[in-house]
DOMARBA-167548 format. One record per residue (C-alpha): residue number from 1; residue in one letter; x, y, z. Coordinates in steps of 0.001 Angstrom, whole numbers, plus 500000, padded with zeros to 6 digits. Each point is the difference from the previous one (the first is absolute). Layout:
N
{NUM,a,{X,Y,Z}},
...
//
This chain:
271
{1,m,{075894,836068,916849}},
{2,r,{503234,501877,499378}},
{3,g,{503320,498873,501441}},
{4,r,{501162,496630,501302}},
{5,v,{501312,499774,503579}},
{6,l,{501752,496938,501415}},
{7,i,{499545,500005,503775}},
{8,i,{502511,497998,502064}},
{9,a,{498769,499929,503585}},
{10,g,{498339,498072,502803}},
{11,s,{496326,499130,500267}},
{12,d,{497766,501527,502702}},
{13,s,{497155,497660,500918}},
{14,g,{498090,502973,501401}},
{15,g,{500016,501671,496596}},
{16,g,{501121,503435,501131}},
{17,a,{503693,499962,499145}},
{18,g,{502513,497948,498050}},
{19,i,{499141,498417,496663}},
{20,q,{496293,500581,500548}},
{21,a,{500393,503763,500496}},
{22,d,{502474,500136,497113}},
{23,i,{497593,498378,497529}},
{24,k,{497084,502183,501130}},
{25,s,{502097,503160,499706}},
{26,c,{501198,499195,496498}},
{27,a,{496447,499189,498952}},
{28,a,{498833,503356,501347}},
{29,m,{502705,501640,497868}},
{30,d,{498733,497988,496986}},
{31,a,{503226,497982,499799}},
{32,y,{500470,496246,499648}},
{33,s,{501563,497985,502851}},
{34,a,{502018,496800,499927}},
{35,t,{501492,498575,503178}},
{36,a,{502847,498024,501470}},
{37,i,{499103,499130,503598}},
{38,t,{502925,499857,502422}},
{39,a,{498164,498942,503176}},
{40,l,{496577,499092,501312}},
{41,t,{498962,501803,503156}},
{42,a,{497167,499336,502416}},
{43,q,{498947,503422,501220}},
{44,d,{497080,502188,500917}},
{45,t,{499645,503641,500980}},
{46,l,{501570,499234,503382}},
{47,g,{503288,498606,498717}},
{48,v,{501933,497275,498216}},
{49,h,{499403,496580,501558}},
{50,g,{501997,497765,497674}},
{51,v,{502383,500119,497040}},
{52,h,{500632,497192,497521}},
{53,p,{502890,500828,497622}},
{54,v,{499777,498875,496382}},
{55,p,{502993,497919,498805}},
{56,t,{502498,502170,498161}},
{57,a,{500062,497806,496891}},
{58,f,{496239,500451,499665}},
{59,i,{500327,503785,500437}},
{60,r,{502519,500092,497154}},
{61,q,{497717,497848,497860}},
{62,q,{497046,502348,500541}},
{63,i,{502077,503028,499006}},
{64,r,{501566,498319,496989}},
{65,l,{496713,498735,498566}},
{66,s,{498217,503309,500515}},
{67,l,{502714,502104,498396}},
{68,r,{500608,497665,497077}},
{69,d,{496328,499661,499078}},
{70,i,{497860,502953,501096}},
{71,g,{502929,502364,500530}},
{72,a,{500034,503097,502197}},
{73,d,{500242,503757,499614}},
{74,a,{500809,500415,503699}},
{75,i,{500836,497760,502953}},
{76,k,{499099,500539,503656}},
{77,t,{501607,498144,502906}},
{78,g,{498547,499780,503482}},
{79,m,{500553,497417,502735}},
{80,l,{503089,497921,499205}},
{81,g,{500567,498546,503452}},
{82,d,{503612,498882,500053}},
{83,a,{503344,500152,498213}},
{84,a,{499439,496803,498032}},
{85,t,{496756,501358,498549}},
{86,i,{501638,503320,499106}},
{87,d,{502793,498137,498233}},
{88,a,{497496,497840,498095}},
{89,v,{497978,503032,498898}},
{90,c,{503098,501896,498906}},
{91,d,{501347,496990,498106}},
{92,a,{496705,499803,498112}},
{93,l,{499961,503738,499311}},
{94,a,{503587,499883,498748}},
{95,e,{498981,497306,497531}},
{96,d,{496655,501336,498770}},
{97,g,{499214,503373,501574}},
{98,r,{502799,502369,499095}},
{99,g,{498867,503352,498632}},
{100,i,{496528,499751,501552}},
{101,p,{499389,502755,502600}},
{102,l,{499760,498531,503501}},
{103,v,{498170,501540,502954}},
{104,a,{501665,498552,503099}},
{105,d,{497852,500159,503135}},
{106,p,{502375,498775,502750}},
{107,v,{497354,498274,502115}},
{108,m,{501600,499380,503395}},
{109,v,{497273,500230,502652}},
{110,a,{496232,499441,499770}},
{111,k,{497572,502654,501233}},
{112,g,{499438,497940,503149}},
{113,g,{503735,499804,500748}},
{114,s,{500953,496547,498672}},
{115,n,{503364,499703,498255}},
{116,l,{499643,499214,496285}},
{117,l,{503700,500205,499100}},
{118,a,{502730,498154,501876}},
{119,p,{502451,502515,501527}},
{120,d,{502960,498261,498370}},
{121,a,{498384,500494,496568}},
{122,v,{500246,503800,500014}},
{123,e,{503511,500072,498578}},
{124,t,{498980,497542,497279}},
{125,l,{497079,502255,499102}},
{126,k,{502335,502981,499743}},
{127,r,{502673,498183,498028}},
{128,r,{497866,497993,497603}},
{129,l,{496504,501471,499603}},
{130,l,{500553,503752,500074}},
{131,p,{502199,500106,496872}},
{132,f,{496975,498672,498054}},
{133,a,{497626,502651,501395}},
{134,a,{498687,503078,498227}},
{135,v,{498601,501260,503308}},
{136,l,{500167,498886,503634}},
{137,t,{496906,500665,502166}},
{138,p,{500876,499610,503710}},
{139,n,{497959,501250,502918}},
{140,i,{501736,501679,502941}},
{141,p,{500980,496828,501947}},
{142,e,{501262,498330,496829}},
{143,a,{501941,503106,499007}},
{144,e,{501626,500110,503429}},
{145,v,{501245,496434,499521}},
{146,l,{501201,500585,496441}},
{147,s,{501668,503340,500693}},
{148,g,{501246,499343,503539}},
{149,m,{498521,503348,501039}},
{150,r,{497317,501038,502475}},
{151,i,{497208,501915,498254}},
{152,a,{498014,502469,502098}},
{153,g,{498933,502606,497439}},
{154,l,{500181,501305,496461}},
{155,e,{503688,500895,500014}},
{156,d,{500840,496525,501291}},
{157,m,{497861,498567,497207}},
{158,r,{501928,502035,497466}},
{159,a,{503376,498866,501345}},
{160,a,{498932,496340,500190}},
{161,a,{498589,500028,496469}},
{162,e,{503177,501550,498637}},
{163,m,{502038,497353,501805}},
{164,m,{497851,497205,498523}},
{165,l,{500684,501357,496508}},
{166,t,{503611,498944,500578}},
{167,l,{498866,496352,500271}},
{168,g,{499614,499761,496229}},
{169,v,{496358,500975,499537}},
{170,p,{499221,503072,497828}},
{171,a,{496923,501144,501943}},
{172,v,{498622,499694,503524}},
{173,l,{496443,500740,501093}},
{174,l,{500232,500272,503776}},
{175,k,{496545,499770,501541}},
{176,g,{499458,502087,503126}},
{177,g,{496843,498428,501366}},
{178,h,{501693,498816,503205}},
{179,l,{500862,503571,501045}},
{180,e,{497653,502028,502192}},
{181,g,{497993,502931,498681}},
{182,r,{496760,500926,498291}},
{183,r,{501722,500206,496615}},
{184,l,{501461,496960,498240}},
{185,l,{503364,500592,498334}},
{186,d,{501561,497729,497395}},
{187,l,{503353,500803,498427}},
{188,l,{501174,499041,496512}},
{189,a,{503758,500140,499531}},
{190,t,{501905,499584,496741}},
{191,e,{503393,501114,498722}},
{192,n,{498267,503242,498958}},
{193,g,{498967,500876,503551}},
{194,t,{497082,499433,502350}},
{195,e,{496310,500836,499909}},
{196,v,{497570,499890,502921}},
{197,f,{496372,498949,499519}},
{198,e,{497600,501140,502706}},
{199,s,{496422,498954,500679}},
{200,p,{497567,499918,502936}},
{201,r,{500414,497003,502278}},
{202,v,{496972,497719,499861}},
{203,e,{499142,499168,503599}},
{204,t,{499105,496312,499883}},
{205,r,{501225,496695,501386}},
{206,h,{499240,498351,496668}},
{207,t,{503455,500355,498475}},
{208,h,{500928,496377,499301}},
{209,g,{501714,499702,496622}},
{210,t,{500681,503673,499314}},
{211,g,{503627,499344,499030}},
{212,c,{499148,497117,497670}},
{213,t,{497182,502028,498474}},
{214,l,{502157,503043,499278}},
{215,a,{502932,498023,498586}},
{216,s,{497715,498006,497702}},
{217,a,{498190,503111,498807}},
{218,i,{503373,501543,499155}},
{219,a,{501057,496836,498162}},
{220,a,{496765,500134,497997}},
{221,g,{500764,503581,499035}},
{222,l,{503507,499125,498853}},
{223,a,{498602,497044,498038}},
{224,q,{497639,502398,498244}},
{225,g,{502843,502286,498962}},
{226,m,{499553,502678,502653}},
{227,g,{503004,501822,501393}},
{228,l,{500946,499172,503581}},
{229,r,{498704,503259,501452}},
{230,d,{496630,499688,498288}},
{231,a,{499707,496372,501111}},
{232,v,{500755,501049,503588}},
{233,v,{497422,502807,499929}},
{234,r,{497279,497715,498632}},
{235,g,{500938,497230,502433}},
{236,r,{499846,502321,503005}},
{237,a,{496609,501320,498909}},
{238,f,{498718,496429,499684}},
{239,v,{501186,499084,503502}},
{240,q,{498385,503115,501497}},
{241,v,{496631,499260,498399}},
{242,a,{500244,496293,500905}},
{243,l,{500740,500882,503631}},
{244,r,{497017,502343,500225}},
{245,a,{497741,497313,498534}},
{246,a,{501338,497136,502163}},
{247,p,{497194,497506,500669}},
{248,g,{500755,499708,503731}},
{249,l,{500659,496268,500016}},
{250,g,{501659,498117,502844}},
{251,r,{500906,500706,503602}},
{252,g,{503474,501387,499334}},
{253,h,{501728,501748,497115}},
{254,g,{497380,499490,497331}},
{255,p,{500400,500104,496210}},
{256,l,{499585,502920,497617}},
{257,n,{497288,500176,497374}},
{258,h,{501822,499039,496809}},
{259,g,{496820,500356,497964}},
{260,v,{500156,503781,499890}},
{261,t,{500926,502097,496983}},
{262,v,{501985,503220,499949}},
{263,d,{498790,502939,497930}},
{264,p,{502496,502315,498246}},
{265,a,{499093,502953,502231}},
{266,r,{501060,498028,503063}},
{267,i,{503319,499144,498377}},
{268,a,{500562,503627,498977}},
{269,a,{499374,501135,503581}},
{270,l,{502836,497792,501234}},
{271,s,{502465,500971,497249}},
//
Protein backbone atom coordinates (compact mmCIF):
# COMPACT_ATOMS: atom_id res chain seq x y z
CA UNK A 1 0.00 0.00 0.00
CA UNK A 2 1.14 3.53 -0.79
CA UNK A 3 -0.28 6.57 0.97
CA UNK A 4 -2.09 6.94 4.29
CA UNK A 5 -5.56 8.52 4.31
CA UNK A 6 -7.39 9.55 7.48
CA UNK A 7 -11.13 9.52 6.76
CA UNK A 8 -13.36 11.62 9.03
CA UNK A 9 -16.97 10.80 8.20
CA UNK A 10 -20.16 9.00 9.14
CA UNK A 11 -20.80 5.28 8.91
CA UNK A 12 -23.32 3.82 6.42
CA UNK A 13 -24.81 0.58 7.72
CA UNK A 14 -25.77 -0.33 4.15
CA UNK A 15 -22.13 -0.24 3.10
CA UNK A 16 -22.56 1.86 -0.03
CA UNK A 17 -21.50 5.30 1.16
CA UNK A 18 -19.80 6.96 4.11
CA UNK A 19 -16.86 5.37 5.89
CA UNK A 20 -17.52 2.03 4.23
CA UNK A 21 -17.31 3.44 0.69
CA UNK A 22 -14.30 5.54 1.69
CA UNK A 23 -12.31 2.55 2.95
CA UNK A 24 -13.20 0.44 -0.10
CA UNK A 25 -12.23 3.25 -2.47
CA UNK A 26 -8.86 3.82 -0.84
CA UNK A 27 -8.19 0.08 -0.89
CA UNK A 28 -8.98 -0.01 -4.60
CA UNK A 29 -6.43 2.78 -5.08
CA UNK A 30 -3.91 0.72 -3.05
CA UNK A 31 -3.88 3.27 -0.22
CA UNK A 32 -4.17 2.70 3.53
CA UNK A 33 -7.24 3.97 5.43
CA UNK A 34 -7.61 5.06 9.03
CA UNK A 35 -10.90 6.46 10.30
CA UNK A 36 -12.52 8.83 12.74
CA UNK A 37 -16.27 8.12 12.76
CA UNK A 38 -18.49 11.15 13.32
CA UNK A 39 -21.91 9.45 13.33
CA UNK A 40 -23.57 6.06 13.04
CA UNK A 41 -26.41 5.88 10.55
CA UNK A 42 -29.07 3.24 10.03
CA UNK A 43 -29.72 3.26 6.30
CA UNK A 44 -30.41 1.12 3.28
CA UNK A 45 -30.74 1.84 -0.43
CA UNK A 46 -34.11 3.51 0.21
CA UNK A 47 -32.90 6.16 2.64
CA UNK A 48 -31.52 7.11 6.03
CA UNK A 49 -33.69 5.81 8.87
CA UNK A 50 -31.68 6.89 11.90
CA UNK A 51 -28.61 8.89 12.91
CA UNK A 52 -26.64 8.50 16.13
CA UNK A 53 -23.98 11.24 16.51
CA UNK A 54 -20.64 10.35 18.08
CA UNK A 55 -19.66 12.55 21.06
CA UNK A 56 -17.32 15.32 19.98
CA UNK A 57 -14.65 14.47 22.56
CA UNK A 58 -14.47 10.94 21.15
CA UNK A 59 -14.20 12.30 17.58
CA UNK A 60 -11.24 14.43 18.63
CA UNK A 61 -9.66 11.45 20.37
CA UNK A 62 -9.95 9.29 17.24
CA UNK A 63 -8.31 11.97 15.10
CA UNK A 64 -5.56 12.71 17.59
CA UNK A 65 -4.57 9.08 18.11
CA UNK A 66 -4.60 8.29 14.40
CA UNK A 67 -2.48 11.27 13.40
CA UNK A 68 0.01 10.93 16.23
CA UNK A 69 0.63 7.22 15.69
CA UNK A 70 -0.05 6.06 12.12
CA UNK A 71 0.03 9.55 10.61
CA UNK A 72 -1.57 10.62 7.34
CA UNK A 73 -0.51 11.80 3.90
CA UNK A 74 -4.02 13.07 3.16
CA UNK A 75 -7.27 13.60 5.05
CA UNK A 76 -10.82 13.27 3.73
CA UNK A 77 -13.91 14.63 5.48
CA UNK A 78 -17.45 13.55 4.75
CA UNK A 79 -20.57 13.70 6.93
CA UNK A 80 -19.97 16.03 9.88
CA UNK A 81 -23.59 16.56 10.87
CA UNK A 82 -23.62 19.74 12.92
CA UNK A 83 -21.64 22.80 13.98
CA UNK A 84 -20.31 21.21 17.16
CA UNK A 85 -18.83 18.30 15.21
CA UNK A 86 -17.27 20.65 12.65
CA UNK A 87 -15.69 22.65 15.46
CA UNK A 88 -14.36 19.48 17.11
CA UNK A 89 -12.86 18.22 13.85
CA UNK A 90 -11.26 21.57 13.08
CA UNK A 91 -9.85 21.87 16.60
CA UNK A 92 -8.23 18.46 16.17
CA UNK A 93 -6.89 19.33 12.72
CA UNK A 94 -5.47 22.61 14.01
CA UNK A 95 -3.59 20.66 16.67
CA UNK A 96 -2.34 17.67 14.67
CA UNK A 97 -3.33 17.97 11.01
CA UNK A 98 -1.85 21.18 9.67
CA UNK A 99 0.02 20.82 6.39
CA UNK A 100 -1.76 17.59 5.43
CA UNK A 101 -3.86 18.00 2.25
CA UNK A 102 -7.57 17.76 3.03
CA UNK A 103 -10.31 16.72 0.61
CA UNK A 104 -13.51 18.27 1.96
CA UNK A 105 -16.69 16.58 0.73
CA UNK A 106 -19.47 18.83 2.12
CA UNK A 107 -22.01 16.06 2.70
CA UNK A 108 -25.36 17.80 3.20
CA UNK A 109 -28.09 15.52 1.82
CA UNK A 110 -28.19 11.74 1.34
CA UNK A 111 -29.07 10.23 -2.03
CA UNK A 112 -32.57 9.49 -0.72
CA UNK A 113 -33.11 13.10 0.38
CA UNK A 114 -32.36 12.97 4.12
CA UNK A 115 -30.50 15.94 5.60
CA UNK A 116 -27.01 14.99 6.83
CA UNK A 117 -25.87 18.50 7.79
CA UNK A 118 -27.88 20.83 10.01
CA UNK A 119 -28.78 24.01 8.06
CA UNK A 120 -27.31 26.22 10.78
CA UNK A 121 -23.95 24.43 10.40
CA UNK A 122 -23.27 25.66 6.86
CA UNK A 123 -21.65 28.90 7.98
CA UNK A 124 -19.48 26.99 10.45
CA UNK A 125 -18.37 24.68 7.65
CA UNK A 126 -17.45 27.67 5.50
CA UNK A 127 -15.67 29.55 8.27
CA UNK A 128 -13.81 26.73 9.96
CA UNK A 129 -13.36 23.72 7.66
CA UNK A 130 -12.74 25.24 4.24
CA UNK A 131 -9.51 27.04 5.23
CA UNK A 132 -8.02 23.59 5.96
CA UNK A 133 -9.06 22.15 2.57
CA UNK A 134 -6.85 21.51 -0.43
CA UNK A 135 -9.96 20.85 -2.53
CA UNK A 136 -13.72 21.10 -1.99
CA UNK A 137 -15.91 18.54 -3.81
CA UNK A 138 -19.57 19.67 -3.77
CA UNK A 139 -22.34 18.35 -5.98
CA UNK A 140 -24.82 20.77 -7.55
CA UNK A 141 -27.24 21.08 -4.57
CA UNK A 142 -24.35 21.52 -2.14
CA UNK A 143 -22.70 24.09 -4.40
CA UNK A 144 -25.95 26.04 -4.59
CA UNK A 145 -26.04 26.25 -0.79
CA UNK A 146 -22.37 27.18 -0.46
CA UNK A 147 -22.36 29.73 -3.27
CA UNK A 148 -25.87 31.13 -2.86
CA UNK A 149 -26.39 30.69 -6.60
CA UNK A 150 -28.79 28.66 -8.71
CA UNK A 151 -26.91 26.29 -11.03
CA UNK A 152 -28.65 25.26 -14.24
CA UNK A 153 -25.73 24.64 -16.61
CA UNK A 154 -22.01 24.78 -17.25
CA UNK A 155 -21.64 28.56 -17.08
CA UNK A 156 -23.48 28.59 -13.76
CA UNK A 157 -21.12 25.87 -12.55
CA UNK A 158 -18.16 27.98 -13.56
CA UNK A 159 -19.47 31.06 -11.76
CA UNK A 160 -20.38 29.10 -8.61
CA UNK A 161 -16.99 27.38 -8.48
CA UNK A 162 -15.18 30.69 -8.86
CA UNK A 163 -17.31 32.14 -6.07
CA UNK A 164 -16.48 29.19 -3.78
CA UNK A 165 -12.77 29.83 -4.34
CA UNK A 166 -13.31 33.08 -2.43
CA UNK A 167 -14.29 31.07 0.67
CA UNK A 168 -10.65 30.24 1.38
CA UNK A 169 -10.24 26.95 -0.48
CA UNK A 170 -7.61 26.77 -3.27
CA UNK A 171 -9.50 24.33 -5.51
CA UNK A 172 -13.10 23.30 -6.14
CA UNK A 173 -14.25 20.20 -8.00
CA UNK A 174 -17.90 20.89 -8.78
CA UNK A 175 -19.66 17.68 -9.75
CA UNK A 176 -22.39 18.04 -12.36
CA UNK A 177 -24.21 14.75 -11.96
CA UNK A 178 -27.46 16.40 -10.86
CA UNK A 179 -27.80 18.27 -14.17
CA UNK A 180 -29.73 16.78 -17.09
CA UNK A 181 -28.04 15.49 -20.22
CA UNK A 182 -26.39 12.44 -21.72
CA UNK A 183 -22.92 13.79 -20.92
CA UNK A 184 -21.65 14.20 -17.36
CA UNK A 185 -19.70 17.41 -16.73
CA UNK A 186 -17.46 18.04 -13.74
CA UNK A 187 -15.57 21.29 -13.34
CA UNK A 188 -12.24 21.80 -11.56
CA UNK A 189 -11.53 25.39 -10.58
CA UNK A 190 -8.29 26.76 -9.16
CA UNK A 191 -6.63 30.18 -9.08
CA UNK A 192 -5.13 29.25 -12.47
CA UNK A 193 -8.53 28.87 -14.14
CA UNK A 194 -11.11 26.17 -14.77
CA UNK A 195 -11.10 22.84 -16.57
CA UNK A 196 -14.13 20.79 -17.59
CA UNK A 197 -14.06 16.98 -17.52
CA UNK A 198 -16.66 15.26 -19.68
CA UNK A 199 -17.73 11.63 -19.78
CA UNK A 200 -20.77 9.59 -20.83
CA UNK A 201 -23.52 9.44 -18.23
CA UNK A 202 -23.97 5.92 -16.88
CA UNK A 203 -27.71 5.27 -16.88
CA UNK A 204 -28.30 3.43 -13.62
CA UNK A 205 -30.18 3.89 -10.36
CA UNK A 206 -27.25 2.37 -8.49
CA UNK A 207 -25.48 5.62 -7.63
CA UNK A 208 -25.38 5.49 -3.83
CA UNK A 209 -22.01 6.69 -2.55
CA UNK A 210 -20.64 8.24 -5.74
CA UNK A 211 -19.59 11.44 -3.97
CA UNK A 212 -17.87 9.62 -1.11
CA UNK A 213 -16.18 7.29 -3.57
CA UNK A 214 -14.79 10.07 -5.75
CA UNK A 215 -13.58 12.22 -2.85
CA UNK A 216 -11.82 9.26 -1.23
CA UNK A 217 -10.20 8.21 -4.49
CA UNK A 218 -8.89 11.76 -4.90
CA UNK A 219 -7.59 11.75 -1.32
CA UNK A 220 -5.79 8.47 -2.03
CA UNK A 221 -4.16 10.04 -5.06
CA UNK A 222 -2.98 13.05 -3.09
CA UNK A 223 -1.66 10.73 -0.36
CA UNK A 224 0.35 8.91 -3.02
CA UNK A 225 1.95 12.12 -4.24
CA UNK A 226 -0.21 12.68 -7.32
CA UNK A 227 -1.07 16.18 -8.43
CA UNK A 228 -4.68 17.25 -7.94
CA UNK A 229 -5.60 17.02 -11.61
CA UNK A 230 -4.18 13.52 -11.98
CA UNK A 231 -5.94 12.41 -8.80
CA UNK A 232 -9.23 13.79 -10.14
CA UNK A 233 -8.81 12.04 -13.50
CA UNK A 234 -8.04 8.69 -11.87
CA UNK A 235 -10.87 9.12 -9.36
CA UNK A 236 -13.41 9.90 -12.07
CA UNK A 237 -12.31 6.88 -14.09
CA UNK A 238 -12.71 4.68 -11.01
CA UNK A 239 -16.25 5.95 -10.36
CA UNK A 240 -17.26 5.38 -13.99
CA UNK A 241 -16.02 1.78 -13.97
CA UNK A 242 -17.55 1.14 -10.53
CA UNK A 243 -20.92 2.47 -11.72
CA UNK A 244 -20.90 0.24 -14.80
CA UNK A 245 -20.08 -2.79 -12.65
CA UNK A 246 -22.63 -2.02 -9.90
CA UNK A 247 -23.90 -5.30 -8.41
CA UNK A 248 -27.57 -4.25 -8.51
CA UNK A 249 -28.21 -4.59 -4.79
CA UNK A 250 -31.24 -3.19 -2.98
CA UNK A 251 -34.60 -1.76 -3.96
CA UNK A 252 -33.49 1.87 -4.22
CA UNK A 253 -30.24 3.68 -4.95
CA UNK A 254 -27.87 0.75 -4.77
CA UNK A 255 -24.10 0.75 -4.17
CA UNK A 256 -21.27 0.87 -6.69
CA UNK A 257 -18.82 -1.97 -7.20
CA UNK A 258 -15.75 -0.81 -5.29
CA UNK A 259 -13.87 -3.98 -6.19
CA UNK A 260 -13.08 -2.85 -9.71
CA UNK A 261 -9.69 -1.74 -10.98
CA UNK A 262 -8.95 1.00 -13.48
CA UNK A 263 -6.46 0.39 -16.28
CA UNK A 264 -4.18 3.21 -17.51
CA UNK A 265 -5.90 3.35 -20.91
CA UNK A 266 -9.20 4.17 -19.22
CA UNK A 267 -7.55 6.96 -17.24
CA UNK A 268 -5.87 8.34 -20.37
CA UNK A 269 -9.22 8.42 -22.18
CA UNK A 270 -10.66 10.69 -19.49
CA UNK A 271 -7.63 13.02 -19.30
